[in-house]
N, C-alpha and C positions, 0 to 999 in steps of 0.2 A: 465650481464657480470659475468664470473667466472674466477678465477685465482688461481694458486698454490701460497703457501706462506702466503696467507691471513688467519687470525685466524677464526675459526669457529664462534665465537661470533660476529665478525665484519660482516661476510657474512650473518649471521642470521638477524642482525640488519639492514643491508643494503637492504635485499630483503624481510623483514617481510611484511606481514604474510605468504608469499608463502613457506618459508623454514621451514621444520620440523627437529628438532634435536633429535636424539636418542643416549643417553649416554650408552655405553656398560659397564658392570661391570669390564671388563678387562682394562678399561682406554682408550678405543677407541670411538671416537665420529663419528656418521654418520649423515650427513646433506643431506636431500633430497628435491628436487623440482620436483613435478610431474605436468603433463599437460594432458589434455584430448586427447585421440587418435583421436577424431573427429575434434580437433582444435589444431594441433601441432604448436609450436611456433619456434622462432629463438633465439639462444643463442650464445654469443661470448666468446671464450676462449681467455683471454688476455695474450699475451706473446710478447710484443713489435712488431717488424717487422714480427714475426712469428705468430701473432694472427690469429685465425681462426673463421669465422662465420659459424655456424652449423645450417642448416635448418631442419625443421620438427622434432624437438626434442620432446620426450615424457617424459623423466625424466633425472635428474641430481643427481648423488650421489657423495658427497665429503667426504673425510676421513681425520681425524687427530688423533694423538696418544699422550696421555699425557706424555709418555716416551720421546717423541721428540717434546715437546710443542713449542720450539723455531722455529721449521720448519713450524708451522701452517699446513694448508691443504697441504698434499703431494701427494694426488691422487684424480683425478676427473674422473668419468665415465659418459658419455653422451649417452643415448639410443635414437635412432631415427628410423624413417621409411625411406625407399628409395623413396616411392611414396605415394600419397594420397589414392591409392587403396590398398585393402587388399592383392590381388593376383597380381603377376607380371609374364609376360612371361620371361623365363630364359634369352633370348637374351636382352630384355629390362633391366633386372637387371644387366647384365654384362656391358652394356653401361653406365648405371647410376652410377655404382661403380667408373668409371673413373673420375667422377667429384670430389668427396672428395679427391681422391688420387692426382689428378692434382692440386687441390686447395692447399693441404698441401705442395706439392713440389714447387709450385709457390710462396708460402709465406716463403720459406727458409728452410723447412725440407728436409732431405735427407734420402734415404732408409738405413736401418740398418740390419746388420746380427748379431744375438746374438752371443756372444763370444764362446759359446760351439758348434756352428754349422759351417759347411764348408763354405768357402768364394766363393760362386758360385751365379750366377745371372740368371734372366730371365727364358728361357725355360729349362735351365739346372736344375733348382729347381724342375720342374715337373718330369724330368727324375730321379732325385735323390729320390724324394718322393715316386714315384711308384716303383722304383727298390728296395728300402730298406724298404718300408712300414713305413717310418718315417713321423712324422708330423712336418712340417717346415713352418715358416712365408714366404709369397711370396714376390716377388720383386715389390716394389711400382712403379718402373720405367717401368714395363712390363705389357701390357694389355693382359690377356690370350685370346686365340682363343675361339670360341664358343664350340669346342670340349673339350678343356682343362677346360673351366669353369664348364662344367657338370661333369667332373672327379674330381673336387676339393671336399674335405670333406664338409659336411653341415656346418661346423664351420671352417672358414678360416680367417687368420690374416695377415695383412701387418704391418711391424714395421718401424717407422721413428724416426728421432732425430733432434732437433733444439735447440742450445744454452742451453744445460744442462737439457732439457726436453725430455722425451721419450714419443712417441705417438704410440699406437697400434690401428689400424682400423680393426674392426672385422665384418665379414658378417656371419649371421646365417640364413641358408636356412633350413626351417622346413623339407623339403623332406617328407611331409605327404603322398605323393602318390608315388607308385613304378615307375610309368611312368614319366620320367623326361621331356617328351615332353609336359606335361600339366603345367599350371601356378602353382606357389608356393608362400608361404609367405616368404618375406625377411625382416630381421631387420639388422640395422647397429649400431655399438657402437664405440665410441671413448674413449680410456683410456689414460689419461694424467698422467704421473708420474714424480715426481721430480727426479733428478739425485740420491740423497741419497736413496730414497725409491726403485728405480730400482736396485741399487747395493746391497741394503740390502737383496734382493732376492737371492743373491749368497751365503749368509752365513746361516749356520744352525740356526734354530729357537732358540736353547738354547743360542746362542751367539748374539741374535738380539740386545740387548742393548749395546753390545761391538762390533758391526759389523765392524766399521772402522778399528779396530786393527786386525781383522780376515780376512779382505777382500783380502789382498795381497796373503795370503796362499791359500785362496779359489780359487782365479783366476789362480793359478798354476794348480789346478785340472781341471778347466774349459779349460785352454789352452791344456791340455793333451787330453781332450775329443774332442776338435776341431781337433787336430793333427790326432787322430785315425779316425775320420770321413773323414778327407781330404784324408787319405790313401785309404779309401773305394771309395771315389769319383774318385780318379785317376785310381783306378783299373777298374772303369766303363768307363774310357775314357773321363771323364768330366774335363775340365780345371779349375784349382783353381786360383782365382784372388789374386796373391801375393802382389799387390799394394793396396789392400783394407785397409783402415785405420779405426780402431775402434773408437767409440766416446770417448771423454776424460773421464778420471777417476776422482774421487774426488781428490782435489789438494794435499792431504797428502798421497796419494797412488801412488807408482811408477808402471810403466808398467812391 
C-alpha cells in the first residue's frame, strides 16, 4: 500500500527492505520499489473511498521535497504492464485500457480538463487535437473507437481528480513498427499528485518555495490561455461546456 502525505522514512521503514531511498543534493528524496517484469505484483494506492488497486505493477516511484517536508510524499508514479505478454494487438490494448479508467471513475474520480485547455469532451477532443495539432489529455468518460485509438499519439494521457488528489493515467505505445496493424508494446503508468504539488506546477520555478502567494496571479494567465483556445474551438464549430466545474483550489486561493 502506498499513499500521499506519508513521510519517506515511514514508507521505507514500513516496506523495508523493498524500498530504496535516493537522496538528491537539491533536497529531493526519491523512493523506489521495483518488481520483476516476469512476476508483476499488485499495489494499492490508499485514498479513502477513492483508493485504487493497481495490478501488474513493475515499479513505484515516490517523491518528497525537504522544502515542503510537512507535506510528506506529494507525488507517486506507478508503472505497469497492460498484459502479461510483451506485445498486444492494438484492439486488445484499447479494450484493456477501459478497465483502469472505469475503475478510477467507479471509485469516485472524475475526468478533469486542465485549466489552460478548452472545456470540451469525448470525440470533440479528437477533432480539436487533430485540427490544431495540440497535445491534450483525453476524456476518461469516453472510449475511443478503434480508428481513433490508432490515431492517438504514442504517449497519451487521461486526467482525473478525487478529493484533492490528481491522477494522470498514461499509455505509452512504443510504435516500434511503422505498420500499426501489427502488435506493439504497451505500458501504462499512474501518476498521483497532491493538490499542492499539482498547483505548484502553475508557478514559475523561481517562485516555487513561494508558490501559494503567486498562484492567483498565475491562474489569471492560465485562464487567458483557456479563453484563447476556446475561441479557436468555437471557430471550429466545437461546443464549449460552459457548465464544467474545475477542481477546487488550495483553500487560501480564490477563483
